RORO-111838 format. One record per residue: residue number from 1; residue in three letters; x, y, z of N, C-alpha, C in turn. Coordinates in Angstrom, 1 decimal, m for minus. Atoms other than C-alpha are relative to their C-alpha. Layout:
% RORO-111838
<node resi="NUM" resn="ALA" n_u="X" n_v="Y" n_w="Z" ca_u="X" ca_v="Y" ca_w="Z" c_u="X" c_v="Y" c_w="Z"/>
...
END
This chain:
% RORO-111838
<node resi="1" resn="MET" n_u="0.0" n_v="1.4" n_w="0.4" ca_u="m24.8" ca_v="m16.5" ca_w="24.9" c_u="m0.2" c_v="m0.9" c_w="1.1"/>
<node resi="2" resn="ALA" n_u="0.1" n_v="0.9" n_w="m1.2" ca_u="m24.5" ca_v="m18.1" ca_w="28.3" c_u="m1.4" c_v="m0.1" c_w="0.4"/>
<node resi="3" resn="LYS" n_u="1.4" n_v="0.1" n_w="m0.4" ca_u="m28.1" ca_v="m17.2" ca_w="29.1" c_u="m0.8" c_v="m0.9" c_w="m1.0"/>
<node resi="4" resn="LEU" n_u="0.7" n_v="0.9" n_w="1.0" ca_u="m29.3" ca_v="m18.8" ca_w="25.8" c_u="0.3" c_v="m1.4" c_w="0.2"/>
<node resi="5" resn="VAL" n_u="m0.3" n_v="1.3" n_w="m0.3" ca_u="m27.4" ca_v="m21.9" ca_w="26.6" c_u="m0.7" c_v="m0.6" c_w="1.2"/>
<node resi="6" resn="GLU" n_u="0.7" n_v="0.5" n_w="m1.3" ca_u="m28.9" ca_v="m22.2" ca_w="30.1" c_u="m1.4" c_v="m0.2" c_w="m0.3"/>
<node resi="7" resn="GLU" n_u="1.4" n_v="0.2" n_w="0.3" ca_u="m32.4" ca_v="m21.7" ca_w="28.7" c_u="m0.2" c_v="m1.3" c_w="m0.9"/>
<node resi="8" resn="ALA" n_u="0.1" n_v="1.2" n_w="0.9" ca_u="m31.7" ca_v="m24.4" ca_w="26.0" c_u="0.2" c_v="m1.2" c_w="0.8"/>
<node resi="9" resn="LYS" n_u="m0.2" n_v="1.2" n_w="m0.9" ca_u="m30.5" ca_v="m26.8" ca_w="28.7" c_u="m1.4" c_v="m0.3" c_w="0.7"/>
<node resi="10" resn="LYS" n_u="1.3" n_v="0.2" n_w="m0.7" ca_u="m33.9" ca_v="m26.3" ca_w="30.5" c_u="m1.0" c_v="m0.7" c_w="m0.9"/>
<node resi="11" resn="GLU" n_u="1.0" n_v="0.6" n_w="1.0" ca_u="m35.9" ca_v="m27.1" ca_w="27.3" c_u="0.5" c_v="m1.3" c_w="m0.4"/>
<node resi="12" resn="GLY" n_u="m0.5" n_v="1.3" n_w="0.3" ca_u="m33.6" ca_v="m29.9" ca_w="26.3" c_u="m0.2" c_v="m0.5" c_w="m1.4"/>
<node resi="13" resn="LYS" n_u="0.3" n_v="0.5" n_w="1.3" ca_u="m34.9" ca_v="m30.2" ca_w="22.7" c_u="0.0" c_v="1.1" c_w="m1.0"/>
<node resi="14" resn="LEU" n_u="0.1" n_v="m1.0" n_w="1.1" ca_u="m34.7" ca_v="m28.5" ca_w="19.3" c_u="m0.5" c_v="m0.8" c_w="m1.2"/>
<node resi="15" resn="LEU" n_u="0.6" n_v="0.6" n_w="1.1" ca_u="m36.9" ca_v="m29.4" ca_w="16.4" c_u="0.1" c_v="0.9" c_w="m1.2"/>
<node resi="16" resn="LEU" n_u="m0.2" n_v="m0.8" n_w="1.2" ca_u="m35.8" ca_v="m28.0" ca_w="13.0" c_u="m1.0" c_v="m0.5" c_w="m1.1"/>
<node resi="17" resn="TYR" n_u="0.8" n_v="0.2" n_w="1.2" ca_u="m38.4" ca_v="m27.8" ca_w="10.2" c_u="0.8" c_v="0.6" c_w="m1.2"/>
<node resi="18" resn="THR" n_u="m0.8" n_v="m0.5" n_w="1.1" ca_u="m36.5" ca_v="m27.5" ca_w="6.9" c_u="m0.4" c_v="m0.5" c_w="m1.4"/>
<node resi="19" resn="THR" n_u="0.2" n_v="0.4" n_w="1.4" ca_u="m36.6" ca_v="m27.6" ca_w="3.1" c_u="1.4" c_v="m0.4" c_w="m0.5"/>
<node resi="20" resn="MET" n_u="m1.3" n_v="0.4" n_w="0.5" ca_u="m32.9" ca_v="m28.3" ca_w="2.8" c_u="0.1" c_v="m1.5" c_w="m0.1"/>
<node resi="21" resn="SER" n_u="m0.1" n_v="1.4" n_w="0.3" ca_u="m31.7" ca_v="m31.7" ca_w="1.7" c_u="0.1" c_v="m0.8" c_w="1.3"/>
<node resi="22" resn="VAL" n_u="m0.2" n_v="0.8" n_w="m1.2" ca_u="m31.7" ca_v="m34.6" ca_w="4.2" c_u="1.4" c_v="0.0" c_w="0.5"/>
<node resi="23" resn="VAL" n_u="m1.4" n_v="0.0" n_w="m0.3" ca_u="m27.9" ca_v="m34.7" ca_w="4.1" c_u="0.3" c_v="1.3" c_w="0.7"/>
<node resi="24" resn="GLU" n_u="m0.3" n_v="m1.3" n_w="m0.6" ca_u="m27.7" ca_v="m30.9" ca_w="4.8" c_u="m0.6" c_v="0.1" c_w="1.4"/>
<node resi="25" resn="GLY" n_u="0.7" n_v="m0.1" n_w="m1.3" ca_u="m30.2" ca_v="m31.1" ca_w="7.7" c_u="0.7" c_v="m0.8" c_w="1.0"/>
<node resi="26" resn="GLU" n_u="m0.7" n_v="0.9" n_w="m1.0" ca_u="m28.5" ca_v="m34.1" ca_w="9.3" c_u="1.4" c_v="0.6" c_w="0.3"/>
<node resi="27" resn="THR" n_u="m1.3" n_v="m0.6" n_w="m0.2" ca_u="m25.1" ca_v="m32.4" ca_w="8.9" c_u="m0.1" c_v="1.2" c_w="1.0"/>
<node resi="28" resn="LEU" n_u="0.1" n_v="m1.2" n_w="m0.9" ca_u="m26.3" ca_v="m29.2" ca_w="10.5" c_u="m0.3" c_v="m0.4" c_w="1.4"/>
<node resi="29" resn="MET" n_u="0.4" n_v="0.5" n_w="m1.4" ca_u="m27.9" ca_v="m31.1" ca_w="13.5" c_u="1.2" c_v="m0.7" c_w="0.6"/>
<node resi="30" resn="LYS" n_u="m1.2" n_v="0.7" n_w="m0.5" ca_u="m24.7" ca_v="m33.2" ca_w="13.8" c_u="1.0" c_v="1.0" c_w="0.6"/>
<node resi="31" resn="ARG" n_u="m0.9" n_v="m1.1" n_w="m0.5" ca_u="m22.6" ca_v="m30.0" ca_w="14.1" c_u="m0.5" c_v="0.6" c_w="1.2"/>
<node resi="32" resn="PHE" n_u="0.6" n_v="m0.6" n_w="m1.1" ca_u="m25.1" ca_v="m28.5" ca_w="16.5" c_u="0.2" c_v="m0.9" c_w="1.3"/>
<node resi="33" resn="ASN" n_u="m0.2" n_v="1.0" n_w="m1.1" ca_u="m24.9" ca_v="m31.7" ca_w="18.7" c_u="1.4" c_v="m0.1" c_w="0.5"/>
<node resi="34" resn="GLU" n_u="m1.4" n_v="0.0" n_w="m0.5" ca_u="m21.1" ca_v="m31.5" ca_w="18.8" c_u="0.2" c_v="1.1" c_w="0.9"/>
<node resi="35" resn="LYS" n_u="m0.1" n_v="m1.2" n_w="m0.8" ca_u="m21.4" ca_v="m28.1" ca_w="20.3" c_u="m0.9" c_v="m0.1" c_w="1.3"/>
<node resi="36" resn="TYR" n_u="1.0" n_v="0.1" n_w="m1.1" ca_u="m24.5" ca_v="m28.8" ca_w="22.5" c_u="m0.5" c_v="m1.4" c_w="0.1"/>
<node resi="37" resn="PRO" n_u="0.4" n_v="1.4" n_w="m0.1" ca_u="m24.6" ca_v="m32.5" ca_w="23.2" c_u="m1.2" c_v="m0.3" c_w="1.0"/>
<node resi="38" resn="PHE" n_u="1.0" n_v="0.2" n_w="m1.0" ca_u="m27.1" ca_v="m32.0" ca_w="26.0" c_u="m1.4" c_v="0.4" c_w="m0.5"/>
<node resi="39" resn="ILE" n_u="1.3" n_v="m0.3" n_w="0.6" ca_u="m29.9" ca_v="m30.9" ca_w="23.6" c_u="m0.3" c_v="m1.1" c_w="m1.1"/>
<node resi="40" resn="GLU" n_u="0.5" n_v="1.0" n_w="0.9" ca_u="m31.9" ca_v="m33.6" ca_w="21.8" c_u="m0.5" c_v="0.8" c_w="m1.2"/>
<node resi="41" resn="THR" n_u="0.5" n_v="m0.7" n_w="1.2" ca_u="m32.5" ca_v="m32.6" ca_w="18.2" c_u="m0.8" c_v="m0.9" c_w="m0.9"/>
<node resi="42" resn="GLY" n_u="0.8" n_v="0.7" n_w="1.0" ca_u="m34.9" ca_v="m33.6" ca_w="15.4" c_u="m0.1" c_v="0.8" c_w="m1.2"/>
<node resi="43" resn="VAL" n_u="0.2" n_v="m0.7" n_w="1.3" ca_u="m35.4" ca_v="m32.7" ca_w="11.8" c_u="m1.2" c_v="m0.5" c_w="m0.7"/>
<node resi="44" resn="TYR" n_u="1.1" n_v="0.3" n_w="0.8" ca_u="m38.6" ca_v="m32.6" ca_w="9.8" c_u="0.3" c_v="0.7" c_w="m1.3"/>
<node resi="45" resn="ARG" n_u="m0.3" n_v="m0.6" n_w="1.3" ca_u="m38.1" ca_v="m32.1" ca_w="6.1" c_u="m1.2" c_v="m0.2" c_w="m1.0"/>
<node resi="46" resn="THR" n_u="1.1" n_v="0.0" n_w="1.0" ca_u="m40.6" ca_v="m31.2" ca_w="3.4" c_u="0.3" c_v="1.2" c_w="m1.0"/>
<node resi="47" resn="ASP" n_u="m0.1" n_v="m1.1" n_w="0.9" ca_u="m41.0" ca_v="m28.8" ca_w="0.5" c_u="m0.6" c_v="1.3" c_w="0.6"/>
<node resi="48" resn="PRO" n_u="0.5" n_v="m1.2" n_w="m0.6" ca_u="m41.9" ca_v="m25.1" ca_w="1.1" c_u="m1.5" c_v="0.0" c_w="0.1"/>
<node resi="49" resn="ASP" n_u="1.4" n_v="0.0" n_w="m0.2" ca_u="m45.6" ca_v="m25.6" ca_w="0.4" c_u="m0.5" c_v="m0.9" c_w="1.1"/>
<node resi="50" resn="GLY" n_u="0.3" n_v="0.9" n_w="m1.0" ca_u="m45.7" ca_v="m28.6" ca_w="2.6" c_u="0.3" c_v="0.6" c_w="1.4"/>
<node resi="51" resn="MET" n_u="m0.4" n_v="m0.7" n_w="m1.2" ca_u="m44.0" ca_v="m26.5" ca_w="5.3" c_u="m1.1" c_v="0.9" c_w="0.5"/>
<node resi="52" resn="ILE" n_u="1.1" n_v="m1.0" n_w="m0.3" ca_u="m46.7" ca_v="m23.8" ca_w="5.2" c_u="m1.2" c_v="m0.8" c_w="0.5"/>
<node resi="53" resn="THR" n_u="1.1" n_v="0.8" n_w="m0.3" ca_u="m49.4" ca_v="m26.5" ca_w="5.3" c_u="0.2" c_v="m0.6" c_w="1.4"/>
<node resi="54" resn="ARG" n_u="m0.3" n_v="0.7" n_w="m1.3" ca_u="m47.8" ca_v="m28.3" ca_w="8.3" c_u="m0.1" c_v="1.1" c_w="1.1"/>
<node resi="55" resn="ILE" n_u="0.0" n_v="m1.0" n_w="m1.0" ca_u="m47.3" ca_v="m25.1" ca_w="10.3" c_u="m1.4" c_v="0.6" c_w="0.2"/>
<node resi="56" resn="THR" n_u="1.4" n_v="m0.4" n_w="m0.1" ca_u="m50.8" ca_v="m23.9" ca_w="9.5" c_u="m0.9" c_v="m1.0" c_w="0.8"/>
<node resi="57" resn="THR" n_u="0.8" n_v="1.1" n_w="m0.7" ca_u="m52.3" ca_v="m27.2" ca_w="10.6" c_u="0.3" c_v="m0.1" c_w="1.5"/>
<node resi="58" resn="GLU" n_u="m0.4" n_v="0.0" n_w="m1.4" ca_u="m50.3" ca_v="m27.2" ca_w="13.8" c_u="m0.6" c_v="1.2" c_w="0.8"/>
<node resi="59" resn="SER" n_u="0.6" n_v="m1.2" n_w="m0.6" ca_u="m51.5" ca_v="m23.7" ca_w="14.5" c_u="m1.5" c_v="m0.1" c_w="0.3"/>
<node resi="60" resn="GLN" n_u="1.4" n_v="0.2" n_w="m0.2" ca_u="m55.1" ca_v="m24.6" ca_w="14.0" c_u="m0.3" c_v="m1.0" c_w="1.2"/>
<node resi="61" resn="ALA" n_u="0.1" n_v="0.9" n_w="m1.0" ca_u="m54.6" ca_v="m27.5" ca_w="16.4" c_u="0.5" c_v="0.5" c_w="1.3"/>
<node resi="62" resn="LYS" n_u="m0.7" n_v="m0.6" n_w="m1.2" ca_u="m52.8" ca_v="m25.2" ca_w="18.9" c_u="1.1" c_v="m0.8" c_w="0.5"/>
<node resi="63" resn="ARG" n_u="m1.2" n_v="0.8" n_w="m0.3" ca_u="m49.8" ca_v="m27.5" ca_w="18.8" c_u="1.2" c_v="0.6" c_w="m0.8"/>
<node resi="64" resn="TYR" n_u="m1.1" n_v="m0.7" n_w="0.7" ca_u="m46.6" ca_v="m25.6" ca_w="18.0" c_u="1.2" c_v="m0.9" c_w="0.4"/>
<node resi="65" resn="LEU" n_u="m1.1" n_v="1.0" n_w="m0.2" ca_u="m43.9" ca_v="m28.3" ca_w="17.6" c_u="1.4" c_v="0.5" c_w="m0.4"/>
<node resi="66" resn="PHE" n_u="m1.3" n_v="m0.4" n_w="0.5" ca_u="m41.1" ca_v="m26.6" ca_w="15.7" c_u="0.6" c_v="1.1" c_w="0.9"/>
<node resi="67" resn="ASP" n_u="m0.7" n_v="m1.1" n_w="m0.6" ca_u="m38.4" ca_v="m24.4" ca_w="17.2" c_u="0.7" c_v="0.9" c_w="m1.0"/>
<node resi="68" resn="LEU" n_u="m0.8" n_v="m0.7" n_w="1.0" ca_u="m36.6" ca_v="m23.4" ca_w="14.1" c_u="m0.5" c_v="m0.4" c_w="m1.4"/>
<node resi="69" resn="VAL" n_u="0.5" n_v="0.3" n_w="1.3" ca_u="m37.8" ca_v="m23.1" ca_w="10.5" c_u="1.1" c_v="0.5" c_w="m1.0"/>
<node resi="70" resn="HIS" n_u="m0.8" n_v="m0.4" n_w="1.1" ca_u="m35.6" ca_v="m23.0" ca_w="7.4" c_u="m0.8" c_v="m0.4" c_w="m1.3"/>
<node resi="71" resn="LEU" n_u="0.9" n_v="0.2" n_w="1.2" ca_u="m37.6" ca_v="m22.5" ca_w="4.2" c_u="0.8" c_v="0.1" c_w="m1.3"/>
<node resi="72" resn="GLY" n_u="m0.7" n_v="m0.1" n_w="1.3" ca_u="m35.0" ca_v="m21.6" ca_w="1.6" c_u="m0.6" c_v="0.9" c_w="m1.0"/>
<node resi="73" resn="THR" n_u="0.7" n_v="m0.9" n_w="0.9" ca_u="m37.3" ca_v="m19.0" ca_w="0.1" c_u="m0.6" c_v="1.2" c_w="0.9"/>
<node resi="74" resn="GLY" n_u="0.5" n_v="m1.1" n_w="m0.7" ca_u="m38.0" ca_v="m15.5" ca_w="1.4" c_u="m1.5" c_v="0.2" c_w="m0.1"/>
<node resi="75" resn="LEU" n_u="1.4" n_v="m0.2" n_w="0.2" ca_u="m41.5" ca_v="m15.5" ca_w="0.0" c_u="m0.8" c_v="m0.8" c_w="1.1"/>
<node resi="76" resn="LYS" n_u="0.7" n_v="0.8" n_w="m1.0" ca_u="m42.6" ca_v="m18.3" ca_w="2.3" c_u="0.3" c_v="0.5" c_w="1.4"/>
<node resi="77" resn="ASP" n_u="m0.2" n_v="m0.7" n_w="m1.3" ca_u="m40.9" ca_v="m16.6" ca_w="5.3" c_u="m1.0" c_v="1.1" c_w="0.2"/>
<node resi="78" resn="GLU" n_u="1.0" n_v="m1.1" n_w="m0.1" ca_u="m43.1" ca_v="m13.6" ca_w="4.6" c_u="m1.4" c_v="m0.5" c_w="0.3"/>
<node resi="79" resn="ILE" n_u="1.3" n_v="0.6" n_w="m0.3" ca_u="m46.2" ca_v="m15.8" ca_w="4.6" c_u="m0.1" c_v="m0.4" c_w="1.5"/>
<node resi="80" resn="LEU" n_u="0.0" n_v="0.4" n_w="m1.4" ca_u="m45.3" ca_v="m17.3" ca_w="8.0" c_u="m0.1" c_v="1.3" c_w="0.9"/>
<node resi="81" resn="LYS" n_u="0.0" n_v="m1.2" n_w="m0.8" ca_u="m44.6" ca_v="m13.8" ca_w="9.3" c_u="m1.4" c_v="0.7" c_w="0.0"/>
<node resi="82" resn="ARG" n_u="1.3" n_v="m0.6" n_w="0.1" ca_u="m47.9" ca_v="m12.4" ca_w="8.1" c_u="m1.1" c_v="m0.7" c_w="0.7"/>
<node resi="83" resn="LYS" n_u="1.0" n_v="0.8" n_w="m0.7" ca_u="m49.9" ca_v="m15.3" ca_w="9.5" c_u="0.3" c_v="0.0" c_w="1.5"/>
<node resi="84" resn="GLY" n_u="m0.2" n_v="m0.1" n_w="m1.4" ca_u="m48.3" ca_v="m14.6" ca_w="12.9" c_u="0.7" c_v="m1.2" c_w="0.6"/>
<node resi="85" resn="PHE" n_u="m0.6" n_v="1.2" n_w="m0.5" ca_u="m46.4" ca_v="m17.9" ca_w="13.1" c_u="1.4" c_v="0.1" c_w="0.4"/>
<node resi="86" resn="THR" n_u="m1.4" n_v="m0.2" n_w="m0.4" ca_u="m43.0" ca_v="m16.4" ca_w="13.8" c_u="0.0" c_v="1.2" c_w="1.0"/>
<node resi="87" resn="VAL" n_u="m0.2" n_v="m1.1" n_w="m1.0" ca_u="m41.7" ca_v="m14.1" ca_w="16.5" c_u="1.4" c_v="0.7" c_w="m0.3"/>
<node resi="88" resn="LYS" n_u="m1.3" n_v="m0.7" n_w="0.2" ca_u="m38.9" ca_v="m11.5" ca_w="16.5" c_u="1.0" c_v="m0.7" c_w="0.8"/>
<node resi="89" resn="TYR" n_u="m1.1" n_v="0.6" n_w="m0.8" ca_u="m35.6" ca_v="m13.0" ca_w="17.5" c_u="1.3" c_v="0.5" c_w="m0.6"/>
<node resi="90" resn="LEU" n_u="m1.3" n_v="m0.5" n_w="0.4" ca_u="m32.3" ca_v="m11.2" ca_w="17.2" c_u="1.1" c_v="m0.8" c_w="0.6"/>
<node resi="91" resn="SER" n_u="m1.1" n_v="0.9" n_w="m0.4" ca_u="m29.7" ca_v="m13.9" ca_w="17.5" c_u="1.3" c_v="0.7" c_w="0.1"/>
<node resi="92" resn="PRO" n_u="m1.3" n_v="m0.6" n_w="m0.1" ca_u="m26.3" ca_v="m12.9" ca_w="18.7" c_u="0.8" c_v="m0.3" c_w="m1.3"/>
<node resi="93" resn="GLN" n_u="m0.8" n_v="0.4" n_w="1.3" ca_u="m25.0" ca_v="m14.6" ca_w="15.4" c_u="m0.5" c_v="0.9" c_w="m1.1"/>
<node resi="94" resn="ARG" n_u="0.5" n_v="m0.8" n_w="1.1" ca_u="m27.1" ca_v="m12.2" ca_w="13.3" c_u="1.0" c_v="1.1" c_w="m0.4"/>
<node resi="95" resn="GLN" n_u="m1.0" n_v="m1.1" n_w="0.3" ca_u="m24.3" ca_v="m9.6" ca_w="13.5" c_u="1.0" c_v="m0.4" c_w="m1.1"/>
<node resi="96" resn="PHE" n_u="m1.0" n_v="0.5" n_w="0.9" ca_u="m22.2" ca_v="m11.8" ca_w="11.2" c_u="m0.6" c_v="m0.1" c_w="m1.5"/>
<node resi="97" resn="TYR" n_u="0.6" n_v="0.0" n_w="1.3" ca_u="m24.7" ca_v="m11.6" ca_w="8.3" c_u="m0.2" c_v="1.4" c_w="m0.6"/>
<node resi="98" resn="ALA" n_u="0.3" n_v="m1.2" n_w="0.7" ca_u="m25.0" ca_v="m8.9" ca_w="5.7" c_u="m1.4" c_v="0.5" c_w="0.1"/>
<node resi="99" resn="GLU" n_u="1.3" n_v="m0.5" n_w="m0.2" ca_u="m28.0" ca_v="m6.6" ca_w="6.0" c_u="m1.0" c_v="m0.6" c_w="m1.0"/>
<node resi="100" resn="VAL" n_u="0.9" n_v="0.5" n_w="1.0" ca_u="m29.5" ca_v="m8.0" ca_w="2.8" c_u="m0.6" c_v="m1.4" c_w="0.4"/>
<node resi="101" resn="PHE" n_u="0.5" n_v="1.3" n_w="m0.4" ca_u="m30.0" ca_v="m11.4" ca_w="4.6" c_u="m1.0" c_v="0.2" c_w="1.2"/>
<node resi="102" resn="LYS" n_u="0.8" n_v="m0.1" n_w="m1.3" ca_u="m31.9" ca_v="m9.9" ca_w="7.6" c_u="m1.4" c_v="0.7" c_w="m0.3"/>
<node resi="103" resn="ASP" n_u="1.3" n_v="m0.7" n_w="0.0" ca_u="m35.6" ca_v="m9.1" ca_w="7.9" c_u="0.2" c_v="1.3" c_w="0.9"/>
<node resi="104" resn="PRO" n_u="m0.2" n_v="m1.3" n_w="m0.8" ca_u="m35.6" ca_v="m5.4" ca_w="9.0" c_u="m0.7" c_v="0.0" c_w="1.4"/>
<node resi="105" resn="GLU" n_u="0.7" n_v="0.0" n_w="m1.2" ca_u="m38.1" ca_v="m6.2" ca_w="11.7" c_u="0.5" c_v="m1.0" c_w="1.0"/>
<node resi="106" resn="GLY" n_u="m0.6" n_v="1.0" n_w="m0.9" ca_u="m36.1" ca_v="m9.1" ca_w="13.2" c_u="m0.7" c_v="m1.3" c_w="0.0"/>
<node resi="107" resn="TYR" n_u="0.7" n_v="1.3" n_w="0.0" ca_u="m38.3" ca_v="m12.0" ca_w="12.2" c_u="0.8" c_v="m1.1" c_w="m0.6"/>
<node resi="108" resn="SER" n_u="m0.8" n_v="1.1" n_w="0.7" ca_u="m35.8" ca_v="m13.9" ca_w="10.1" c_u="1.4" c_v="0.5" c_w="m0.4"/>
<node resi="109" resn="THR" n_u="m1.3" n_v="m0.2" n_w="0.6" ca_u="m32.2" ca_v="m14.1" ca_w="9.0" c_u="0.3" c_v="m1.1" c_w="m0.9"/>
<node resi="110" resn="ASP" n_u="m0.2" n_v="1.0" n_w="1.0" ca_u="m31.5" ca_v="m15.9" ca_w="5.8" c_u="1.4" c_v="m0.6" c_w="0.1"/>
<node resi="111" resn="MET" n_u="m1.3" n_v="0.6" n_w="0.0" ca_u="m28.6" ca_v="m18.4" ca_w="5.7" c_u="0.8" c_v="0.2" c_w="m1.3"/>
<node resi="112" resn="TYR" n_u="m0.6" n_v="m0.1" n_w="1.3" ca_u="m28.0" ca_v="m18.1" ca_w="2.0" c_u="m1.1" c_v="0.5" c_w="m1.0"/>
<node resi="113" resn="VAL" n_u="1.0" n_v="m0.4" n_w="1.1" ca_u="m29.6" ca_v="m16.9" ca_w="m1.3" c_u="0.1" c_v="m1.0" c_w="m1.1"/>
<node resi="114" resn="ASN" n_u="0.0" n_v="0.8" n_w="1.2" ca_u="m30.7" ca_v="m19.2" ca_w="m4.1" c_u="m0.6" c_v="0.8" c_w="m1.1"/>
<node resi="115" resn="PHE" n_u="0.5" n_v="m0.7" n_w="1.2" ca_u="m31.1" ca_v="m17.7" ca_w="m7.5" c_u="m0.7" c_v="m0.9" c_w="m0.9"/>
<node resi="116" resn="ASN" n_u="0.7" n_v="0.8" n_w="1.0" ca_u="m33.7" ca_v="m19.0" ca_w="m9.9" c_u="0.0" c_v="0.9" c_w="m1.2"/>
<node resi="117" resn="VAL" n_u="m0.1" n_v="m0.7" n_w="1.3" ca_u="m33.1" ca_v="m17.9" ca_w="m13.5" c_u="m0.8" c_v="m0.7" c_w="m1.0"/>
<node resi="118" resn="LEU" n_u="0.8" n_v="0.7" n_w="1.1" ca_u="m35.7" ca_v="m18.6" ca_w="m16.2" c_u="0.5" c_v="0.5" c_w="m1.4"/>
END
C-alpha cells in the first residue's frame, strides 16, 4: 500500500469516470480526499453508453484522461476490456470482495450488483 500511495503522490490527480449518481460520486471522492488530501480528484458522470462513446473517442484521439471507471454494468466492463481500454490491476483491496465480483483475469472488480427484473 505504501508504494501505491507514493506513486499516487507523484501523479497527484485522480479522475473517476462513473455512471453512479452525482451524489454518490461526490461522496466517494470526498471520502477519498479525507484519506488522501494530497491527490486532486475529479468526477465525470454519464450513462453507460455515453461512457463507452467517451472512452472510445479519447482512445481515437490518443488522449487517455480517466484513471478509474465505474460503469455499474458488467456488460459494458466487458466491452472496455475487449477493446483494450483497460489493464489488469489487482488492487490490495480486491481480497475483501467475493469471487463473484472479480473478473478472473484481473481487469475489474465490481463494487456491487444491480438486479434488473422484467
